[in-house]
N, C-alpha and C positions, 0 to 999 in steps of 0.2 A: 316371332312365335309368342314369346313371354307377353309382349305388350298386347296382343290379340287376346291371349287367355287372361290377362291381368293376374296371373299367379305363376309361381316357379315350382317345379319339382325335378328330381333326378331323372326322371322318365321323359321329360319334355324334349323333343327334338330326335327321340329315338327313330331309326330308320332312315333319317335325312340322308345319311352316307350312301344308302342304296340308291336313293334320287340323284346325289350327285355322280355317282358312277354310272349309272344308266343314262344320265344327260351326256356325258362325255362320249359313250359307246355310241348311243343312237345318233349323236351329232358328227360321228365318223372318225373319233380317235381310234387309231390302229390299236390292238389288243397286244402287238408286240412292242409299242412305243414309238416315239419319234415323228409320228405324224399326226397332225389335228390342227384344227383352227379355231379362233375363239367365235367367228359367227358360226361354225358348226355345232360348237358346244351351247351357244344361244338356242340355236334352232332345236338342238336335242332338249334343251332345258323346258322350252315352251311346248315340245311334244309331250314330255312327261308330266308338266303341269295341266295339259289338256286332259290326258288320262286321270290324273289325280282329281281335277275338278269334275270332269264329266262324270265318272263312275260314283264320285261322292254326292252329286246332284241326283243321279238315279237312284241312289239310297243302296248301293251295293256295299256288301259286309267288307270291313277293313282287312280283314284276313284274305279274301277275295282279290282285293285290290292290289294287296302285296303280290299275290300269286299272279296276276295279270302283269305287273310292272317286271317281276322277275321272268316271265316268258318273253315280253318285249325285250329285255336285255339278252336273254339267251339268244333270241333271234338276231339281234344287233351283231353280238359276237360270233354266232354262225355264218351271217353273211360276210362278216369281215374276214373270217379265216377262209372260206370258201374263195372269195375274190382273191385274196392272196395267194393261194395255191393254184388258181386258174391262170395267173399272170405268169407263173414260171415256166 
């Protein structure tokens, strides 16, 4: 990110942690821990990256992009919890 911007500031990279966590959960990592695969996380990172780039190209406001990514994260967690309860 810093090489792309060719400058540094304290705020550079803010909200990247949400992208990392969302990538894990979208990729199939269990909320309760212990279950997950590297290919799943790579797929989750690709999905989050496509959401980021697609919405940026469409000119969507950055606050709305964060909201949409948050909703995708909530959906992934809800699906994980629902599938765990259903297996019992």
